[in-house]
C-alpha positions in Angstrom: 108.0 102.7 131.3 105.7 100.5 133.3 102.9 98.1 132.4 100.7 96.6 135.1 97.7 94.2 135.0 94.3 95.7 135.3 93.4 94.3 138.8 89.7 95.1 138.4 89.4 93.3 135.1 91.4 90.3 136.3 89.4 89.9 139.6 86.1 90.3 137.7 87.1 87.6 135.2 88.3 85.3 137.9 84.9 85.6 139.6 83.0 85.0 136.4 85.2 81.9 135.6 84.9 80.6 139.2 88.7 80.6 139.7 90.6 81.4 142.8 94.0 83.1 142.6 95.5 79.8 143.7 93.8 77.9 140.9 94.9 80.6 138.4 98.5 80.2 139.6 98.2 76.4 139.2 96.9 76.7 135.6 99.6 79.1 134.7 102.3 77.0 136.4 103.5 79.9 138.5 103.5 80.5 142.3 100.5 82.0 144.1 102.9 84.8 145.1 103.7 85.6 141.5 99.9 86.1 140.8 99.7 88.3 143.9 102.7 90.4 142.8 101.1 90.8 139.3 97.8 92.1 140.8 99.7 94.5 143.2 101.7 95.9 140.3 105.0 94.7 141.8 105.7 92.5 138.8 104.4 91.9 135.3 103.9 88.5 133.5 106.3 87.4 130.9 104.8 87.3 127.3 104.0 83.6 127.4 102.3 83.9 130.8 100.5 87.0 129.7 99.2 85.2 126.6 97.9 82.2 128.7 96.4 84.6 131.2 94.5 86.4 128.5 93.2 83.1 127.0 92.2 81.7 130.4 90.3 84.9 131.4 89.1 85.6 127.9 90.4 89.2 128.1 91.8 91.3 125.2 95.1 92.9 125.7 93.8 96.4 126.1 91.5 95.3 128.9 94.1 93.1 130.6 96.9 95.6 130.7 97.0 99.1 132.0 99.7 101.4 130.7 100.9 103.7 133.4 102.1 106.3 130.8 101.4 106.9 127.1 104.9 106.0 125.9 104.1 102.4 125.0 105.0 101.8 121.3 101.9 101.7 119.1 102.0 98.8 116.6 99.9 97.8 113.6 100.4 94.8 111.3 99.7 94.2 107.7 98.8 90.5 108.1 99.1 87.6 105.7 95.8 86.3 104.5 93.7 85.1 107.4 96.5 85.3 109.9 95.4 86.2 113.4 97.2 88.8 115.5 97.8 87.4 119.0 99.1 88.9 122.2 102.4 87.3 121.5 102.7 89.2 118.2 101.8 92.5 119.9 104.2 91.9 122.8 107.1 91.0 120.4 106.4 94.1 118.2 106.3 96.4 121.3 109.6 94.9 122.5 111.1 95.7 119.1 109.8 99.3 119.6 111.4 99.6 123.0 114.7 98.4 121.5 114.4 101.0 118.7 114.1 103.9 121.2 117.8 104.3 121.8 118.4 104.4 118.0 116.3 107.6 117.5 119.0 110.1 118.5 121.2 108.7 115.7 118.7 109.4 113.0 119.4 112.5 110.9 116.9 115.1 109.7 113.7 113.7 111.2 110.9 116.1 110.1 108.8 117.9 112.7 106.4 119.6 110.3 104.7 116.6 108.6 101.9 116.2 106.1 98.7 115.0 107.8 95.2 114.3 106.6 93.0 116.6 108.7 89.7 114.8 108.4 90.2 111.1 107.4 87.0 109.6 106.1 86.1 106.4 104.3 83.1 108.0 102.6 83.5 107.6 98.8 83.5 111.3 97.9 85.8 112.4 100.7 88.2 109.5 100.1 88.5 110.4 96.4 89.3 114.0 97.3 92.0 112.9 99.7 93.7 110.5 97.3 93.7 113.1 94.5 95.4 115.6 96.8 98.0 112.9 97.7 98.6 112.1 94.0 99.1 115.8 93.3 101.6 115.9 96.2 103.4 112.9 94.6 103.4 114.7 91.2 101.2 112.2 89.3 97.8 112.5 87.7 94.6 110.7 88.5 95.0 108.0 85.8 98.8 107.6 86.1 100.3 104.3 87.3 101.5 104.7 90.8 104.8 102.9 91.5 106.2 102.2 95.0 109.1 104.5 94.2 106.6 107.4 94.1 105.8 106.8 97.8 109.2 106.6 99.3 109.8 110.4 99.7 106.5 110.8 101.6 107.7 108.5 104.4 110.8 110.6 105.0 108.7 113.8 104.9 106.4 112.3 107.5 109.0 111.4 110.1 108.9 107.7 109.2 111.9 105.4 108.8 111.5 102.6 106.2 113.2 99.4 107.0 113.1 96.8 104.1 113.5 93.3 105.5 113.7 89.8 104.1 111.2 87.9 106.2 110.4 85.2 103.6 107.2 84.4 101.8 105.3 82.2 104.3 106.8 81.8 107.7 105.7 85.3 109.1 102.4 86.4 110.5 102.9 89.8 108.9 104.3 91.3 105.7 104.5 94.8 107.1 104.9 96.1 110.6 104.2 99.7 111.8 105.8 100.8 115.1 105.1 104.3 116.3 107.0 105.8 119.3 104.7 108.4 120.8 107.4 110.2 122.9 109.9 110.4 120.1 107.2 111.0 117.5 109.0 108.7 115.1 107.5 105.8 113.1 109.4 102.7 111.9 107.9 100.8 109.1 109.2 97.3 108.3 108.4 96.2 104.7 108.9 92.6 103.7 110.7 92.4 100.3 109.8 88.8 99.9 106.4 89.6 98.4 104.9 90.3 95.0 104.8 93.8 93.5 101.0 94.2 93.6 100.8 93.4 97.4 103.9 95.4 98.1 102.4 98.6 96.6 99.2 98.1 98.5 101.1 97.6 101.8 103.2 100.7 101.2 100.0 102.7 100.4 98.4 101.3 103.5 101.3 102.3 105.7 101.4 105.8 104.1 97.8 106.2 105.3 99.0 105.4 108.8 101.7 108.1 108.9 99.2 110.6 107.4 96.8 109.8 110.3 98.8 109.4 113.5 95.7 110.2 115.6 94.2 106.9 114.5 97.3 104.8 115.1 96.6 101.4 116.6 92.8 101.6 116.2 90.3 99.6 114.0 89.2 102.9 112.5 92.8 103.6 111.5 93.0 100.1 109.8 89.7 100.6 108.0 90.8 104.0 106.7 94.3 102.7 105.6 92.8 99.9 103.6 90.2 102.2 101.9 92.9 104.8 101.3 95.3 102.3 99.7 92.8 100.9 97.2 91.6 104.4 96.2 95.1 105.8 95.9 96.2 102.9 93.6 93.1 103.0 91.5 91.2 106.3 91.8 87.7 107.0 90.6 88.7 107.8 87.0 90.4 104.4 86.7 87.5 102.6 88.4 85.0 104.2 86.1 86.9 102.8 83.0 87.2 99.4 84.6 83.5 99.3 85.4 82.5 100.4 81.9 84.8 97.7 80.3 83.4 95.1 82.6 79.8 95.9 81.8 80.5 95.4 78.1 81.4 91.8 78.7 78.8 89.1 78.2 80.0 86.5 80.6 81.7 86.2 84.0 84.8 85.1 82.2 84.7 88.3 80.1 84.3 90.4 83.2 87.3 88.8 84.8 89.3 89.3 81.6 88.4 93.0 81.5 89.3 93.6 85.2 92.5 91.6 84.8 93.6 93.9 82.0 93.3 96.9 84.3 95.1 95.1 87.1 98.1 94.3 84.8 98.2 97.9 83.5 98.3 99.4 87.0 100.5 96.7 88.6 97.9 96.0 91.3 95.8 93.1 92.4 92.7 91.9 90.6 90.8 92.2 93.8 91.8 95.9 94.2 90.5 96.7 90.7 87.3 94.8 91.5 86.7 96.5 94.8 87.2 100.0 93.4 85.0 99.3 90.4 82.3 98.0 92.7 82.7 101.0 95.0 82.3 103.3 92.0 79.1 101.5 90.9 77.6 101.6 94.4 78.4 105.3 94.8 76.8 106.1 91.5 73.8 103.7 92.0 74.8 101.7 89.0 74.1 98.0 88.4 76.7 95.8 90.3 79.4 93.9 88.5 78.3 90.5 87.4 81.1 88.5 89.0 81.4 87.0 92.5 84.0 87.6 95.2 84.7 83.8 95.0 85.5 84.0 91.3 87.7 87.1 91.8 89.8 85.4 94.5 90.1 82.2 92.5 91.3 84.1 89.4 93.7 86.2 91.5 95.2 83.2 93.2 95.7 81.5 89.9 98.1 84.2 88.7 99.5 85.3 92.1 102.2 82.6 92.3 103.7 83.8 89.0 104.2 87.3 90.2 108.0 87.9 91.0 108.9 89.1 94.4 110.4 92.5 95.1 113.5 90.8 96.4 114.0 89.0 93.1 113.9 92.2 91.2 116.5 93.9 93.6 118.9 91.1 94.2 120.6 88.4 92.1 121.3 85.9 93.5 119.2 85.5 96.6 119.9 85.9 99.5 121.9 89.1 98.9 125.3 89.8 100.5 124.8 92.0 103.7 126.5 94.9 102.0 124.3 94.7 98.9 121.2 94.6 101.1 122.2 97.6 103.1 123.1 99.6 100.0 119.7 98.8 98.6 118.0 100.0 101.7 119.9 103.3 101.6 119.7 103.9 97.8 116.4 102.5 96.7 114.4 103.1 99.9 116.3 106.2 101.1 116.4 104.6 104.6 118.6 106.1 107.3 118.1 103.1 109.5 121.4 101.3 108.8 123.6 104.4 108.9 122.1 105.2 112.4 122.6 101.5 113.4 126.2 101.6 112.2 127.1 104.6 114.3 125.2 103.4 117.4 126.7 99.9 117.1 130.3 101.2 116.9 129.8 103.9 119.6 128.3 101.5 122.1 130.0 98.3 121.0 126.7 96.5 120.4 126.7 92.9 119.4 124.8 91.0 116.8 122.0 90.3 119.4 120.8 93.8 119.2 120.6 93.6 115.4 118.7 90.4 115.7 116.2 91.9 118.1 115.4 95.2 116.3 115.1 93.4 112.9 113.5 90.3 114.3 115.7 88.0 112.2 117.8 84.9 112.8 121.1 85.3 114.7 123.0 84.0 111.7 121.6 86.8 109.4 122.1 89.3 112.2 125.7 88.3 112.6 126.3 88.9 108.9 124.8 92.3 109.0 126.6 93.2 112.3 129.9 92.3 110.7 129.2 94.5 107.7 128.1 97.4 109.9 131.1 97.3 112.2 133.8 96.5 109.6 
């Protein structure tokens, strides 16, 4: 695989900024020859230099870099709050994808005939038809509570490998990471267990949308559809209708919040998801809007969010878990083949803890513990 800078884009941006190649080299703290080699395609900037180059020239990654083939890993992030995805995040995730490529032959039973959504759409009526079809595939009715365990089998059927990780509550940019390898046609989905149930279910539903719509991978359209799909799958029209009706019976904003909160607790999803789906139902049916603001919804949600236990807390006692317990949970709860494949590959090629560290993006200390468990 080869990546090169888009010479035309760089030269045009240099002219617009009034920089010479020599001035660009000085600002990047590299030699003039290094810049020349980049523009000739002889060499490619390291991630830190690539990031500085993009900032200096005000170029997004897809305009700055030309991919000489179509095998570059496609990545998508489920970000935390207002976190911003940078070129450094993208580069790191793509490097993880490249490191995962040798692992693919060790995976067993990757499906080739996979369920897909033929015509993904965010229009209300189309989206409701889609999620009802998916719920039928999962074996649950329209008003049933969807648990994350319902979704696990669909990932395997869709050629996706779930990788539960312990990335902490705050230090990460993302809480889920989707890496699709186009040549191998395999998707790896990293899910952070250090998060609350309501968010975890939304992220899993969001990621399920991605593997149902591989044609949209890595695009804004794909992200928009995945978000819309997740909300509607967790709280379909029949549920949204009841939440709307209960809310309209309330006589104050506090009463509306109480009504919506009751549905959020019943379905194990966020107050915001209930609010959005009820609001979407009202808009589609040209009904009066809910008498509560986004600001009040977010404030009420944040007030209870800190009391919601993390998935990791429900799976492991105490935390952090022993590496063996963590691996068993990945295999039994999440039906993941990842660690079995990693075990075989590590033994066959005598891989060290550094490889485990890179593909899981964890500390060397944690990677060493896992490596010892896998190779014992």
